[in-house]
VMD Tcl script that draws the C-alpha trace (Angstrom):
set ca {
  {-11.47 -12.09 10.15}
  {-7.72 -12.66 9.82}
  {-4.72 -14.26 11.45}
  {-1.20 -14.46 10.05}
  {-1.93 -17.26 7.56}
  {-5.70 -17.37 7.10}
  {-8.60 -15.15 6.16}
  {-12.21 -16.22 6.59}
  {-14.78 -15.66 3.85}
  {-18.32 -16.86 4.53}
  {-16.88 -19.29 7.12}
  {-14.48 -20.79 4.60}
  {-10.78 -20.51 5.38}
  {-8.66 -18.80 2.73}
  {-4.95 -19.48 2.95}
  {-2.69 -16.47 2.47}
  {0.98 -15.58 2.65}
  {2.76 -12.24 2.88}
  {5.68 -11.43 0.58}
  {7.99 -9.14 2.56}
  {10.01 -8.10 -0.48}
  {7.03 -7.05 -2.60}
  {4.93 -6.02 0.42}
  {1.96 -7.94 -0.95}
  {-0.52 -10.49 0.34}
  {-1.01 -13.58 -1.84}
  {-4.11 -15.76 -1.50}
  {-4.79 -19.34 -2.52}
  {-6.75 -19.27 -5.79}
  {-8.36 -22.67 -5.18}
  {-9.56 -21.57 -1.75}
  {-11.19 -18.49 -3.30}
  {-12.83 -20.65 -6.00}
  {-14.00 -23.06 -3.29}
  {-15.66 -20.21 -1.37}
  {-17.23 -18.47 -4.39}
  {-18.65 -21.59 -6.01}
  {-19.89 -23.01 -2.70}
  {-18.38 -26.40 -3.47}
  {-18.70 -28.98 -0.72}
  {-15.94 -31.07 -2.22}
  {-12.52 -29.38 -2.29}
  {-11.45 -31.60 -5.21}
  {-14.30 -30.18 -7.30}
  {-12.98 -26.69 -6.62}
  {-9.59 -27.80 -7.99}
  {-11.26 -29.22 -11.08}
  {-13.26 -26.01 -11.55}
  {-10.06 -23.94 -11.39}
  {-8.36 -26.20 -13.98}
  {-11.29 -25.73 -16.38}
  {-11.43 -21.98 -15.69}
  {-7.69 -21.60 -16.32}
  {-8.00 -23.19 -19.75}
  {-10.95 -20.97 -20.64}
  {-9.17 -17.82 -19.48}
  {-6.06 -18.75 -21.47}
  {-8.19 -19.32 -24.57}
  {-9.74 -15.87 -24.13}
  {-6.25 -14.35 -24.22}
  {-6.31 -13.04 -20.64}
  {-3.02 -12.58 -18.77}
  {-4.68 -13.52 -15.49}
  {-3.21 -17.04 -15.37}
  {0.24 -15.61 -16.14}
  {-0.15 -13.30 -13.14}
  {-0.89 -16.22 -10.82}
  {2.26 -17.49 -9.09}
  {2.89 -20.70 -7.17}
  {3.96 -20.67 -3.54}
  {4.17 -23.32 -0.86}
  {1.23 -23.36 1.55}
  {0.11 -25.73 4.27}
  {-2.18 -28.35 2.71}
  {-4.92 -30.45 4.33}
  {-2.39 -33.26 4.91}
  {-0.26 -30.81 6.95}
  {2.48 -30.74 4.32}
  {3.79 -27.66 2.53}
  {2.72 -27.95 -1.10}
  {2.92 -25.65 -4.10}
  {-0.41 -24.03 -4.89}
  {-1.61 -21.32 -7.27}
  {-1.73 -17.93 -5.57}
  {-2.75 -14.44 -6.68}
  {-2.45 -10.93 -5.30}
  {-5.51 -8.76 -4.71}
  {-5.47 -7.23 -8.21}
  {-5.37 -10.64 -9.89}
  {-8.06 -11.98 -7.55}
  {-10.43 -9.15 -8.43}
  {-9.94 -10.00 -12.11}
  {-10.52 -13.69 -11.34}
  {-13.75 -12.95 -9.49}
  {-15.12 -11.30 -12.62}
  {-14.74 -14.63 -14.43}
  {-16.64 -16.67 -11.85}
  {-20.46 -16.88 -12.22}
  {-21.45 -16.84 -8.56}
  {-24.00 -15.16 -6.31}
  {-21.21 -14.72 -3.79}
  {-19.15 -12.81 -6.36}
  {-21.97 -10.53 -7.54}
  {-21.58 -7.88 -4.76}
  {-17.87 -7.67 -5.53}
  {-18.57 -7.30 -9.26}
  {-21.02 -4.48 -8.53}
  {-18.44 -2.82 -6.30}
  {-15.79 -3.09 -9.03}
  {-18.17 -1.51 -11.54}
  {-18.87 1.36 -9.14}
  {-15.18 1.91 -8.40}
  {-14.40 1.91 -12.12}
  {-17.13 4.47 -12.77}
  {-15.88 6.67 -9.92}
  {-12.34 6.46 -11.29}
  {-13.58 7.60 -14.72}
  {-15.29 10.55 -13.03}
  {-12.06 11.46 -11.23}
  {-10.13 11.48 -14.51}
  {-12.54 14.00 -16.05}
  {-12.92 15.97 -12.80}
  {-9.82 15.56 -10.52}
  {-11.50 17.52 -7.73}
  {-13.73 14.51 -7.12}
  {-10.68 12.40 -6.15}
  {-9.73 14.99 -3.51}
  {-13.23 15.01 -2.06}
  {-13.35 11.20 -2.07}
  {-9.95 10.93 -0.38}
  {-11.12 13.25 2.41}
  {-14.32 11.20 2.83}
  {-12.34 7.95 3.01}
  {-9.95 9.34 5.62}
  {-12.88 10.56 7.72}
  {-14.43 7.09 7.54}
  {-11.09 5.70 8.75}
  {-11.30 7.94 11.85}
  {-8.76 10.57 10.77}
  {-9.30 14.03 12.24}
  {-9.83 17.13 10.09}
  {-6.49 18.47 11.33}
  {-4.72 15.26 10.32}
  {-6.40 15.25 6.88}
  {-5.35 18.86 6.24}
  {-1.75 17.98 7.12}
  {-1.83 14.83 4.99}
  {-3.08 16.73 1.94}
  {-0.54 19.50 2.52}
  {2.23 16.89 2.60}
  {0.95 15.44 -0.69}
  {1.37 18.81 -2.40}
  {4.93 19.07 -1.08}
  {5.62 15.52 -2.20}
  {4.23 16.15 -5.69}
  {6.50 19.16 -6.18}
  {9.52 17.05 -5.27}
  {8.61 14.15 -7.58}
  {7.80 16.64 -10.36}
  {11.32 18.03 -10.01}
  {12.81 14.53 -10.13}
  {10.75 13.57 -13.17}
  {11.80 16.76 -15.00}
  {15.46 16.16 -14.19}
  {16.15 12.65 -15.40}
  {15.15 10.63 -12.34}
  {13.25 7.53 -13.41}
  {9.95 6.41 -11.95}
  {9.37 4.32 -9.81}
  {12.50 2.55 -8.58}
  {14.71 5.63 -8.48}
  {11.96 7.65 -6.79}
  {11.86 4.94 -4.11}
  {15.65 5.01 -3.66}
  {15.72 8.77 -3.10}
  {12.63 8.69 -0.88}
  {14.26 6.05 1.29}
  {17.44 8.11 1.61}
  {15.53 11.22 2.69}
  {13.42 9.24 5.14}
  {16.29 7.37 6.76}
  {18.38 10.53 7.13}
  {15.84 12.40 9.25}
  {14.20 9.47 11.07}
  {17.26 7.13 11.39}
  {14.97 4.39 9.98}
  {14.42 3.17 6.44}
  {10.86 3.27 5.12}
  {10.56 -0.49 5.66}
  {11.94 -0.26 9.21}
  {9.49 2.55 10.00}
  {6.62 0.38 8.68}
  {7.83 -2.51 10.84}
  {7.92 -0.22 13.88}
  {4.25 0.59 13.23}
  {3.38 -3.08 12.57}
  {2.34 -2.26 9.00}
  {2.54 -4.58 6.02}
  {0.92 -3.54 2.74}
  {-0.56 -0.38 4.28}
  {0.67 3.06 3.19}
  {3.13 4.38 5.80}
  {2.04 8.00 5.27}
  {-1.56 7.08 6.09}
  {-0.41 5.89 9.51}
  {1.89 8.76 10.42}
  {1.15 11.06 13.32}
  {0.73 14.78 12.68}
  {4.33 15.40 13.78}
  {5.71 12.67 11.51}
  {3.85 14.17 8.53}
  {5.17 17.66 9.29}
  {8.80 16.51 9.56}
  {8.47 14.38 6.42}
  {7.22 17.48 4.59}
  {10.12 19.53 5.95}
  {12.65 16.93 4.82}
  {11.19 16.73 1.31}
  {10.69 20.48 1.00}
  {14.31 21.21 1.94}
  {15.55 18.45 -0.39}
  {13.66 19.92 -3.35}
  {14.72 23.52 -2.73}
  {18.38 22.58 -2.37}
  {18.19 20.35 -5.46}
  {16.71 23.29 -7.40}
  {19.53 25.58 -6.25}
  {22.14 22.95 -7.19}
  {20.35 22.13 -10.47}
  {20.85 18.41 -9.88}
  {20.24 15.93 -12.69}
  {19.70 12.19 -12.52}
  {19.76 9.75 -9.63}
  {23.35 10.15 -8.46}
  {23.31 13.97 -8.35}
  {19.95 13.98 -6.58}
  {21.35 11.73 -3.85}
  {23.47 14.71 -2.73}
  {20.67 16.99 -1.48}
  {18.82 13.94 -0.18}
  {21.84 12.98 1.98}
  {23.90 16.10 2.53}
  {21.20 18.39 3.81}
  {19.37 16.05 6.17}
  {20.37 18.28 9.13}
  {17.43 20.61 8.36}
  {14.77 18.07 9.36}
  {16.91 15.99 11.72}
  {18.07 18.95 13.81}
  {14.52 20.28 14.01}
  {13.33 16.84 15.17}
  {16.05 16.57 17.82}
  {15.35 20.07 19.10}
  {11.62 19.37 19.47}
  {12.29 16.04 21.18}
  {14.68 17.70 23.63}
  {12.04 20.25 24.62}
  {9.02 17.93 24.76}
  {10.73 14.73 25.97}
  {8.73 12.85 23.33}
  {9.89 10.92 20.28}
  {8.65 12.27 16.94}
  {9.01 8.88 15.23}
  {6.72 6.39 16.93}
  {5.14 2.98 16.51}
  {1.62 4.43 16.69}
  {-0.78 3.64 13.85}
  {-4.44 3.76 12.87}
  {-4.90 0.00 12.63}
  {-7.25 -0.05 15.62}
  {-9.47 2.61 14.10}
  {-11.44 4.82 16.44}
  {-9.53 3.79 19.55}
  {-6.31 5.28 18.15}
  {-7.91 8.46 16.80}
  {-7.36 10.59 19.89}
  {-3.96 9.03 20.62}
  {-2.54 9.96 17.22}
  {-3.95 13.48 16.99}
}
mol new
graphics top color blue
foreach p $ca { graphics top sphere $p radius 0.5 }
foreach p [lrange $ca 0 end-1] q [lrange $ca 1 end] { graphics top cylinder $p $q radius 0.2 }
display resetview
């Protein structure tokens, strides 16, 4: 259960805040401690967190370092600084809390870790698991096939960049944003806003048409970059910008004949109800 500033865990309200720049949710650490330890007194939860912080520091963990402070609405209706953590840090924190409430999450983390180890030794398992997860999220077989096809196209492009002096991950993001904005007229962030997405993966909420045109844009960028033998960020901006007409003109031609926009605000956030609409 969520609204813009609260999540509910076992009927206890967890304060949260979204960082637009980092595209991350941050949650109040004390609120999580309060819920996990089933404290009736909120002050005791604060005391527990103080003790836990000291123990974690003594153990040499970087968890406390990864906890930031942000202003959140307190019980006295004033905005006060409080310790917050992103999902990754929270999962690490939960492992340090002896609680019956935390045990299911700890078991889940152990299972996920084991599955990840299996995927490293047998990469095919990750493909199978991805397909299963998309099916559970109400994606159609046709959509899944297109999504996996796009991933292969995307990997070939990023492989070319990596082999030709483009640095991960910031420079990848710069070039990706250029390609995306040239054929869609929107930046990646603006496209996410159009679809009402926050931390979700934009590609996982694209329609079949959006995936196809994204693949066309990235395919043409890679092939032209290969023919130009581009090196580094600045040279690779040229095929990303100069040759956008390939995907953009194809999009405009399709829109003219179908009277439908390729780039839309549709998403999968409503699950099953959007399945037929998007495919």
